[in-house]
C-alpha positions in Angstrom: 83.4 119.2 92.5 80.1 117.4 92.2 79.1 115.1 95.1 78.3 112.2 92.7 80.8 109.3 92.8 80.9 107.3 89.6 82.4 103.8 89.9 83.5 102.4 86.5 83.8 98.7 86.8 81.1 96.4 88.2 83.2 93.6 89.5 83.8 92.6 93.1 85.7 95.7 94.2 83.4 98.1 92.4 80.2 96.5 93.9 81.7 96.4 97.4 82.8 100.0 97.2 79.4 101.1 95.9 77.6 99.4 98.9 80.1 101.0 101.4 79.7 104.5 99.9 75.9 104.1 99.8 75.9 103.3 103.6 78.2 106.4 104.1 75.3 108.5 102.6 77.2 109.1 99.4 75.5 109.5 96.0 77.0 106.6 93.9 76.5 105.3 90.4 77.9 102.0 89.3 78.9 101.8 85.6 79.8 98.6 83.7 83.3 99.1 82.3 83.0 96.3 79.7 79.6 96.1 78.2 78.0 99.3 76.9 74.5 98.2 76.0 72.7 101.4 77.1 70.7 99.7 79.9 70.2 101.4 83.2 68.5 99.9 86.3 68.5 99.7 90.1 70.2 96.7 91.6 70.1 95.4 95.2 73.6 94.4 96.2 74.4 92.4 99.4 77.8 92.8 101.1 78.9 89.9 103.3 81.2 91.2 106.0 83.9 89.3 107.8 82.0 89.4 111.1 79.1 87.5 109.5 76.8 90.5 109.1 75.6 91.8 105.8 74.6 95.1 104.2 72.1 95.7 101.5 72.0 98.6 99.1 70.0 99.7 96.1 72.5 101.0 93.6 71.9 102.9 90.3 73.7 100.9 87.6 74.2 101.7 83.9 76.7 101.7 81.1 78.8 104.6 79.7 76.3 105.5 77.0 73.7 106.3 79.7 75.9 109.2 80.9 76.9 111.8 78.3 79.0 113.6 81.0 80.5 112.4 84.3 80.7 115.4 86.6 82.0 114.3 90.0 84.6 111.9 91.1 85.3 108.9 88.8 86.7 105.8 90.4 88.0 103.2 88.0 87.8 99.6 89.4 87.7 97.7 86.1 90.5 95.4 85.0 93.6 97.3 83.8 93.9 95.5 80.4 90.9 97.6 79.3 92.5 100.9 80.1 93.4 101.9 76.6 89.8 101.6 75.4 88.4 103.3 78.5 90.8 106.2 78.1 89.3 106.9 74.7 85.7 106.6 76.0 86.2 108.7 79.1 88.3 111.6 77.9 85.4 113.5 76.4 83.0 112.6 79.2 84.7 113.7 82.4 86.1 117.1 81.5 88.0 118.3 84.5 86.6 115.7 86.9 89.3 113.7 88.8 89.9 110.1 87.8 91.2 107.7 90.4 92.5 104.3 89.3 91.8 101.6 91.9 93.7 98.9 90.0 96.6 96.4 90.4 99.9 96.6 88.6 102.6 98.9 87.3 102.1 101.4 84.4 98.3 101.1 84.4 98.0 104.9 84.2 99.9 105.2 80.9 96.9 105.3 78.6 95.3 108.1 80.6 98.5 110.1 80.7 98.9 109.7 77.0 95.2 110.8 76.5 95.8 113.9 78.5 93.6 113.4 81.6 94.2 116.6 83.6 93.5 115.2 87.1 94.7 111.6 87.6 95.3 109.7 90.8 96.4 106.2 91.7 94.9 104.2 94.6 96.6 101.1 96.0 93.9 98.8 97.4 94.5 96.9 100.6 91.3 95.0 100.7 89.9 91.7 99.5 86.6 91.2 97.7 85.0 88.2 96.0 81.8 87.8 94.0 79.6 85.1 95.4 76.9 85.8 92.8 75.9 88.6 90.5 74.5 90.6 93.5 76.4 89.1 96.5 79.9 90.1 97.5 82.2 88.8 100.2 84.3 91.8 101.5 87.1 92.2 104.0 89.3 95.2 104.4 93.0 94.7 105.3 94.1 98.2 106.1 93.5 101.8 104.8 94.0 102.2 101.0 96.3 105.1 100.1 95.7 107.4 97.1 98.4 109.6 95.5 98.7 112.0 92.6 99.9 111.2 89.1 98.6 114.5 87.7 97.2 116.6 90.6 97.7 118.7 93.6 97.9 117.7 97.2 94.9 120.0 98.0 92.7 118.3 95.4 94.0 114.9 96.6 92.8 115.7 100.1 89.4 116.9 98.8 89.0 113.6 96.9 89.9 111.5 99.9 87.5 113.4 102.1 84.6 112.7 99.7 85.2 109.0 99.1 86.4 107.9 102.5 84.1 105.8 104.6 84.3 103.7 107.8 83.8 100.4 105.8 86.1 101.2 102.9 88.7 103.7 104.2 91.1 105.8 102.1 94.0 108.1 103.0 96.1 110.6 101.1 99.6 109.5 100.2 101.6 112.2 98.3 104.5 109.8 97.7 102.5 106.9 96.1 105.2 105.3 93.9 106.8 103.1 96.7 103.3 101.9 97.7 102.4 101.1 94.0 105.6 99.1 93.7 105.2 97.3 97.0 101.6 96.2 96.1 102.5 95.3 92.5 105.2 92.9 93.8 102.8 91.4 96.3 100.2 91.0 93.6 102.8 89.4 91.3 103.2 86.7 93.9 99.5 86.2 94.7 98.3 86.4 91.1 100.8 83.8 89.8 101.4 81.3 92.6 97.8 81.0 93.8 96.3 80.3 90.3 99.1 77.8 89.5 98.5 75.9 92.8 94.7 76.4 92.4 94.6 77.5 96.0 93.3 80.3 98.2 95.3 83.4 99.4 96.0 82.0 102.8 98.6 79.5 101.5 101.5 81.8 102.2 101.0 81.9 106.0 100.1 78.2 106.1 102.8 76.6 103.9 106.5 77.3 104.5 107.6 76.0 101.1 105.2 78.3 99.3 106.3 81.2 101.4 109.9 80.5 100.5 109.1 80.7 96.8 107.3 84.0 97.4 110.3 85.4 99.2 112.5 84.6 96.1 110.1 86.4 93.8 110.0 89.4 96.2 113.8 89.5 96.3 114.0 89.6 92.4 111.3 92.3 92.2 112.8 94.5 94.9 116.0 94.7 92.9 114.0 95.9 89.8 112.3 98.5 92.0 115.7 99.8 93.1 116.8 100.1 89.4 113.6 102.2 88.9 114.6 104.5 91.8 112.2 103.0 94.4 113.9 101.6 97.4 112.0 98.9 99.2 112.8 96.5 102.0 112.3 92.9 101.0 111.5 92.0 104.6 108.8 94.7 104.8 107.2 93.5 101.5 107.3 89.9 102.9 105.6 91.0 106.1 102.8 92.8 104.2 102.3 89.7 102.0 101.9 87.5 105.1 99.4 90.0 106.6 97.3 90.0 103.5 97.5 86.2 103.3 96.1 85.9 106.9 93.4 88.5 106.3 92.3 86.8 103.0 92.5 83.2 104.2 90.0 81.2 102.3 89.5 83.8 99.5 90.6 83.3 96.0 92.8 85.8 94.1 91.1 87.6 91.1 93.4 86.0 88.6 92.4 82.5 89.6 88.7 83.5 89.4 89.3 85.0 86.0 91.0 81.9 84.7 88.2 79.7 86.0 85.7 82.0 84.3 87.6 82.0 81.0 88.4 85.7 81.3 91.5 87.8 80.5 93.8 88.3 83.5 96.0 91.2 84.7 99.2 89.3 84.7 100.7 91.5 81.9 100.7 94.6 84.3 102.2 92.5 87.1 104.9 89.9 86.4 105.5 90.9 82.8 105.6 94.6 83.5 108.3 94.0 86.2 110.2 91.8 83.6 109.9 94.6 81.0 111.2 97.2 83.4 114.1 95.0 84.4 115.1 94.5 80.8 114.8 98.2 80.1 116.6 99.5 83.2 118.8 96.8 84.5 119.5 93.9 82.1 121.9 92.3 84.5 119.1 91.9 87.1 117.8 88.3 87.2 114.0 87.9 87.2 113.9 84.4 85.9 111.4 83.0 88.5 109.1 86.1 88.2 109.1 85.6 84.4 108.5 81.8 84.6 105.6 82.2 87.0 104.1 84.8 84.7 104.5 82.6 81.6 102.9 79.6 83.4 100.0 81.8 84.5 99.5 83.2 81.0 99.6 79.6 79.6 97.1 78.4 82.1 94.7 81.2 81.3 95.0 80.6 77.6 94.6 76.8 77.8 91.6 77.3 80.2 90.0 79.6 77.6 90.6 77.2 74.8 88.9 74.4 76.8 85.9 76.6 77.3 
């Protein structure tokens, strides 16, 4: 396995991760997951840490056409709605290199499974990151982010984690990743619908009892869907994790709200609507009305915002 780490996706998470890996003495390349204009350049990125300090790093940046092959570890941090297109572009470039998806949502790995990627892993991110400008990022880790196999061995998983782990952006191996994926997807379904609809920061859940009460109802609905899918979760444990994340990300804005304000597509389809789809497929009697409604309102807000642009 090559020592080069390719990060596909140059948003807030991708740029924060690139800086952290650079300061851990890793060779890192940041690739734009959307535009493929053939340009390559060095970019100075500044990471604003929660203690008020900052880190600078000169990062090699490019687009997919700059790299005929990607031999190393590929970390995908771009938005999940682009996965079908990226699976087509990446399959002939990466060969047997491992691909790790650092994305929100349920089912985001399906295009890569369908395309036949031989070494595929899912990471559940427990960190917050927000672009302040094109080259400045506010970053705050919540806890260690687990990585687990979709197609892969535990030995390879441990090797990958060993290569990408760093003090500022820590990872750990989690062989049983599905419960963690579901837990975070439910939490994101709450954050990525309620915060954009209220036009408010992530800290609202630990500050406002009425908003937390709504979040608890969504969690209860979604935990029932997880159970129908064979994943047993504690609603109380999910609520506690949501509150912890809310406290750690107080004052920061969820990515869906940022995307709506910038007239960009959101990831709500792999959150609320994927949970609704699974409920309808596996357990039609399960009620997910509030989860669906919040998803529909978020989708409408995004569409109307784009039309006004």
